[in-house]
C-alpha positions as a Markdown table, in Angstrom:
| # | Residue | x | y | z |
|---|---|---|---|---|
| 1 | Met | 39.2 | -53.5 | 34.7 |
| 2 | Arg | 40.0 | -54.6 | 38.4 |
| 3 | Arg | 42.5 | -57.5 | 38.4 |
| 4 | Val | 41.8 | -59.8 | 41.2 |
| 5 | Ser | 44.8 | -60.5 | 43.2 |
| 6 | Val | 45.5 | -63.9 | 44.2 |
| 7 | Val | 48.0 | -65.8 | 46.6 |
| 8 | Ile | 48.4 | -69.5 | 45.6 |
| 9 | Ala | 50.1 | -71.8 | 48.4 |
| 10 | Asp | 50.9 | -76.1 | 47.6 |
| 11 | Arg | 53.0 | -78.0 | 49.0 |
| 12 | His | 53.3 | -79.7 | 45.1 |
| 13 | Pro | 55.1 | -77.6 | 42.4 |
| 14 | Val | 52.9 | -78.9 | 39.6 |
| 15 | Val | 49.7 | -77.6 | 41.0 |
| 16 | Leu | 51.3 | -73.9 | 41.3 |
| 17 | Glu | 52.3 | -74.4 | 38.2 |
| 18 | Gly | 48.9 | -75.4 | 37.0 |
| 19 | Leu | 47.4 | -72.8 | 39.1 |
| 20 | Ser | 49.9 | -70.1 | 37.6 |
| 21 | Lys | 48.5 | -71.0 | 33.9 |
| 22 | Val | 45.2 | -71.4 | 34.5 |
| 23 | Leu | 44.5 | -67.8 | 36.1 |
| 24 | Gly | 47.8 | -66.0 | 33.9 |
| 25 | Ala | 45.0 | -66.9 | 31.0 |
| 26 | Ala | 42.3 | -65.6 | 33.0 |
| 27 | Ala | 42.6 | -61.7 | 32.7 |
| 28 | Asp | 41.1 | -60.6 | 36.1 |
| 29 | Phe | 43.3 | -62.5 | 38.2 |
| 30 | Asn | 46.7 | -61.4 | 39.1 |
| 31 | Ile | 49.1 | -64.0 | 41.2 |
| 32 | Val | 50.5 | -61.8 | 43.3 |
| 33 | Ala | 52.4 | -64.8 | 45.1 |
| 34 | Ser | 53.2 | -68.4 | 44.9 |
| 35 | Cys | 54.1 | -69.9 | 48.0 |
| 36 | Asn | 55.0 | -74.0 | 49.1 |
| 37 | Asp | 54.6 | -74.0 | 52.8 |
| 38 | Ala | 52.6 | -71.7 | 55.1 |
| 39 | Ala | 55.2 | -69.7 | 56.3 |
| 40 | Ser | 55.6 | -67.5 | 53.3 |
| 41 | Cys | 52.0 | -67.8 | 52.5 |
| 42 | Ile | 51.3 | -66.2 | 55.8 |
| 43 | Glu | 53.9 | -63.5 | 55.0 |
| 44 | Ala | 52.5 | -63.2 | 51.2 |
| 45 | Ile | 49.2 | -62.1 | 52.9 |
| 46 | Arg | 50.5 | -59.9 | 55.4 |
| 47 | Ser | 52.6 | -57.8 | 53.0 |
| 48 | Leu | 50.5 | -58.1 | 49.8 |
| 49 | Ala | 47.1 | -57.6 | 50.9 |
| 50 | Pro | 45.5 | -60.3 | 48.5 |
| 51 | Asp | 41.8 | -59.9 | 47.2 |
| 52 | Met | 42.0 | -64.3 | 48.0 |
| 53 | Ala | 44.2 | -66.8 | 48.6 |
| 54 | Ile | 43.8 | -70.6 | 47.5 |
| 55 | Val | 45.7 | -72.6 | 50.0 |
| 56 | Asp | 46.4 | -76.8 | 50.0 |
| 57 | Pro | 45.0 | -77.1 | 53.9 |
| 58 | Ala | 47.0 | -80.6 | 53.6 |
| 59 | Met | 50.5 | -78.6 | 53.5 |
| 60 | Pro | 52.7 | -79.4 | 57.0 |
| 61 | Glu | 52.7 | -78.1 | 59.7 |
| 62 | Leu | 48.7 | -77.6 | 60.4 |
| 63 | Ala | 49.4 | -74.8 | 57.5 |
| 64 | Ala | 45.3 | -74.0 | 57.1 |
| 65 | Ala | 44.8 | -73.8 | 60.8 |
| 66 | Arg | 47.8 | -71.6 | 60.7 |
| 67 | Ile | 46.6 | -69.4 | 57.6 |
| 68 | Leu | 43.1 | -69.3 | 58.9 |
| 69 | Ser | 44.0 | -67.9 | 62.6 |
| 70 | Thr | 46.1 | -65.5 | 60.5 |
| 71 | Val | 43.4 | -63.7 | 58.7 |
| 72 | Asn | 40.5 | -63.9 | 61.4 |
| 73 | Ser | 43.0 | -62.9 | 64.1 |
| 74 | Glu | 44.4 | -59.9 | 62.3 |
| 75 | Asn | 41.2 | -58.9 | 60.6 |
| 76 | Arg | 42.4 | -59.6 | 57.1 |
| 77 | Ser | 40.3 | -59.0 | 54.1 |
| 78 | Thr | 42.0 | -62.1 | 52.1 |
| 79 | His | 38.9 | -64.5 | 51.4 |
| 80 | Leu | 40.2 | -67.9 | 51.7 |
| 81 | Val | 40.3 | -70.6 | 49.4 |
| 82 | Phe | 40.9 | -74.5 | 50.3 |
| 83 | Phe | 42.1 | -76.7 | 47.7 |
| 84 | Val | 41.0 | -79.9 | 48.5 |
| 85 | Ser | 41.4 | -83.0 | 47.1 |
| 86 | Ser | 38.1 | -85.6 | 46.8 |
| 87 | Glu | 39.1 | -88.0 | 49.8 |
| 88 | Asp | 39.7 | -84.5 | 52.0 |
| 89 | Cys | 37.0 | -82.5 | 50.7 |
| 90 | Glu | 34.7 | -84.0 | 54.0 |
| 91 | Leu | 36.7 | -83.6 | 56.7 |
| 92 | Val | 37.6 | -80.2 | 55.7 |
| 93 | Phe | 34.1 | -79.1 | 54.8 |
| 94 | Ser | 32.9 | -80.0 | 57.8 |
| 95 | Ala | 36.1 | -78.4 | 59.7 |
| 96 | Thr | 35.7 | -75.0 | 57.9 |
| 97 | Pro | 34.4 | -71.8 | 58.9 |
| 98 | Val | 31.2 | -70.2 | 56.6 |
| 99 | Thr | 33.5 | -68.0 | 55.7 |
| 100 | Cys | 35.7 | -69.6 | 53.5 |
| 101 | Ser | 35.1 | -71.2 | 50.0 |
| 102 | Ile | 36.4 | -74.9 | 49.4 |
| 103 | Ile | 37.1 | -75.9 | 45.4 |
| 104 | Leu | 38.3 | -80.0 | 44.7 |
| 105 | Arg | 41.2 | -80.3 | 43.2 |
| 106 | Asp | 39.6 | -82.0 | 40.1 |
| 107 | Thr | 37.6 | -79.3 | 39.3 |
| 108 | Asp | 38.4 | -78.4 | 35.3 |
| 109 | Ser | 39.9 | -74.8 | 34.8 |
| 110 | Glu | 36.8 | -73.2 | 33.5 |
| 111 | Ala | 34.5 | -74.1 | 36.2 |
| 112 | Leu | 37.8 | -73.1 | 38.6 |
| 113 | Val | 38.0 | -69.6 | 37.0 |
| 114 | Gln | 34.2 | -69.1 | 37.3 |
| 115 | Ser | 34.0 | -70.1 | 41.1 |
| 116 | Leu | 37.0 | -67.8 | 41.9 |
| 117 | Arg | 35.2 | -64.8 | 39.8 |
| 118 | His | 31.9 | -66.1 | 41.9 |
| 119 | Ile | 34.3 | -65.8 | 45.2 |
| 120 | Ala | 35.6 | -62.1 | 43.8 |
| 121 | Asn | 32.1 | -60.8 | 43.7 |
| 122 | Gly | 31.6 | -61.3 | 47.5 |
| 123 | His | 30.0 | -65.1 | 47.6 |
| 124 | Asn | 31.1 | -67.8 | 49.1 |
| 125 | Val | 32.0 | -71.1 | 46.9 |
| 126 | Leu | 31.0 | -75.1 | 48.3 |
| 127 | Pro | 33.0 | -77.6 | 47.4 |
| 128 | Ser | 32.5 | -79.5 | 43.5 |
| 129 | Thr | 30.8 | -81.9 | 45.8 |
| 130 | Pro | 27.9 | -80.8 | 47.7 |
| 131 | Ser | 27.2 | -78.4 | 44.6 |
| 132 | Glu | 26.8 | -81.4 | 42.3 |
| 133 | Ser | 27.2 | -84.6 | 44.0 |
| 134 | Ile | 25.1 | -84.1 | 46.8 |
| 135 | Val | 22.7 | -81.7 | 45.2 |
| 136 | Ser | 22.3 | -84.5 | 42.5 |
| 137 | Arg | 21.6 | -86.9 | 45.6 |
| 138 | Glu | 20.2 | -85.5 | 48.2 |
| 139 | Gln | 17.6 | -82.9 | 46.2 |
| 140 | Gly | 15.8 | -85.4 | 43.9 |
| 141 | Ala | 14.1 | -85.0 | 41.1 |
| 142 | Asn | 11.4 | -82.3 | 42.6 |
| 143 | Ser | 13.8 | -79.6 | 44.0 |
| 144 | Glu | 14.3 | -78.2 | 40.8 |
| 145 | Asn | 10.3 | -78.0 | 40.3 |
| 146 | Gly | 9.9 | -76.8 | 43.8 |
| 147 | Leu | 12.5 | -73.6 | 43.2 |
| 148 | Thr | 9.3 | -72.5 | 41.2 |
| 149 | Ala | 7.2 | -72.7 | 44.7 |
| 150 | Leu | 9.8 | -70.6 | 46.4 |
| 151 | Thr | 8.3 | -66.9 | 47.5 |
| 152 | Glu | 10.1 | -64.1 | 46.8 |
| 153 | Arg | 11.4 | -63.7 | 50.8 |
| 154 | Glu | 12.2 | -67.3 | 50.5 |
| 155 | Arg | 14.2 | -66.6 | 47.4 |
| 156 | Gln | 16.2 | -63.8 | 49.1 |
| 157 | Ile | 16.8 | -66.0 | 52.1 |
| 158 | Met | 18.2 | -69.1 | 49.8 |
| 159 | Arg | 20.8 | -66.7 | 48.2 |
| 160 | Leu | 21.8 | -64.8 | 51.7 |
| 161 | Val | 22.3 | -68.7 | 53.0 |
| 162 | Ser | 25.0 | -69.1 | 49.6 |
| 163 | Glu | 27.0 | -66.2 | 50.8 |
| 164 | Gly | 27.6 | -67.7 | 54.3 |
| 165 | Leu | 25.3 | -65.6 | 56.3 |
| 166 | Ser | 23.6 | -67.0 | 59.8 |
| 167 | Asn | 20.8 | -67.0 | 60.9 |
| 168 | Lys | 20.6 | -64.4 | 62.9 |
| 169 | Glu | 22.6 | -62.2 | 60.3 |
| 170 | Ile | 20.2 | -63.0 | 57.9 |
| 171 | Gly | 17.9 | -61.7 | 60.1 |
| 172 | Arg | 19.6 | -58.6 | 60.3 |
| 173 | Arg | 19.7 | -57.9 | 56.9 |
| 174 | Leu | 15.7 | -58.5 | 56.3 |
| 175 | Asn | 15.1 | -56.5 | 59.4 |
| 176 | Thr | 13.2 | -60.0 | 61.2 |
| 177 | Thr | 14.0 | -62.4 | 63.6 |
| 178 | Asp | 16.2 | -65.5 | 63.4 |
| 179 | Gly | 13.3 | -67.4 | 64.8 |
| 180 | Thr | 11.3 | -66.3 | 61.6 |
| 181 | Ile | 14.3 | -67.0 | 59.5 |
| 182 | Lys | 13.9 | -70.5 | 61.2 |
| 183 | Val | 10.3 | -70.8 | 60.6 |
| 184 | His | 11.5 | -69.9 | 56.6 |
| 185 | Leu | 14.2 | -72.4 | 55.9 |
| 186 | His | 11.8 | -74.9 | 56.9 |
| 187 | Asn | 9.2 | -74.4 | 54.3 |
| 188 | Ile | 12.0 | -73.7 | 52.2 |
| 189 | Phe | 13.5 | -77.5 | 52.5 |
| 190 | Gln | 10.3 | -78.9 | 52.5 |
| 191 | Lys | 9.5 | -77.2 | 49.1 |
| 192 | Leu | 12.5 | -78.5 | 47.3 |
| 193 | Glu | 12.8 | -81.8 | 49.7 |
| 194 | Ile | 16.5 | -81.2 | 50.9 |
| 195 | Ser | 17.9 | -81.1 | 54.8 |
| 196 | Asn | 19.8 | -79.0 | 55.0 |
| 197 | Arg | 21.5 | -75.5 | 54.3 |
| 198 | Thr | 24.7 | -77.0 | 52.8 |
| 199 | Val | 22.6 | -78.8 | 49.7 |
| 200 | Leu | 20.4 | -75.3 | 49.7 |
| 201 | Ala | 23.7 | -73.1 | 49.4 |
| 202 | Ala | 24.8 | -75.5 | 46.7 |
| 203 | Leu | 21.2 | -75.0 | 44.7 |
| 204 | Ala | 21.8 | -71.7 | 45.3 |
| 205 | Ile | 24.8 | -71.3 | 43.4 |
| 206 | Ser | 24.4 | -73.2 | 40.8 |
| 207 | Gln | 21.1 | -71.1 | 40.1 |
| 208 | His | 23.4 | -68.0 | 40.3 |
| 209 | Asp | 26.0 | -69.8 | 37.8 |
| 210 | Arg | 23.3 | -70.4 | 35.0 |
| 211 | Ala | 21.8 | -67.8 | 35.6 |
| 212 | Thr | 24.9 | -65.4 | 34.9 |
| 213 | Ala | 26.1 | -67.7 | 32.0 |
| 214 | Pro | 24.7 | -66.7 | 29.2 |
| 215 | Arg | 24.7 | -62.9 | 30.2 |
| 216 | Glu | 28.8 | -63.4 | 30.7 |
| 217 | Lys | 28.9 | -65.0 | 27.2 |
| 218 | Ala | 26.9 | -62.3 | 25.4 |
| 219 | Ser | 29.0 | -59.7 | 27.1 |
| 220 | Gln | 32.3 | -61.1 | 25.6 |
| 221 | Pro | 33.6 | -58.7 | 22.7 |
| 222 | Gly | 32.6 | -60.2 | 19.5 |
| 223 | Leu | 29.5 | -61.6 | 20.4 |
| 224 | Ser | 26.1 | -61.1 | 20.6 |
| 225 | Pro | 22.6 | -62.7 | 22.3 |
| 226 | Thr | 21.8 | -63.2 | 18.1 |
| 227 | Ser | 25.0 | -64.2 | 16.9 |
| 228 | Gly | 25.7 | -67.7 | 15.7 |
| 229 | Glu | 28.1 | -69.9 | 14.3 |
| 230 | Arg | 29.1 | -70.4 | 10.7 |
């Protein structure tokens, strides 16, 4: 089994210890470096080329900006995951490129590991606030029902939005114009009674997680779809 290499960087030793314990208990992750400042995190990314880096954006010395600049300017393949507090979530979310992911610090360990697995599979993950609170607040009771009204093309676009692709990138992927994608998105927003692609991406991720959870559980050793408690 391929293990996902991870660099963790946080100003709080207790957070580093907690992340180490959580990911250390997951067989598919391997922490290759633990850092408490931006400089050591950047050095680890350069020398170890990890699959992902879980970063505290509130570290001193403009850590988030420096690390992000390093990854982008040097074309590093490392996926940045900003590990943020609830009070900083909206600020970080509004300033974070679509190529990065955000996870809240108060996410429980099981959800954290699931989110990181989602990232390791090539997807972006939004903060728990959009995926839970914002979705619950803005989508309304009709969004779940509205999902059944989406066409197959609209579902494709929804999945691609959750991967962080722009309208032009989606258009190229589906061999159509970005103007056509805008029309599709307008129709999707109306059907789901939502107002932006952030909520749409959160819905797509939550749908994906619900769909894959039963399969992952069934595939665990010793478990089968028909096994029950005794």
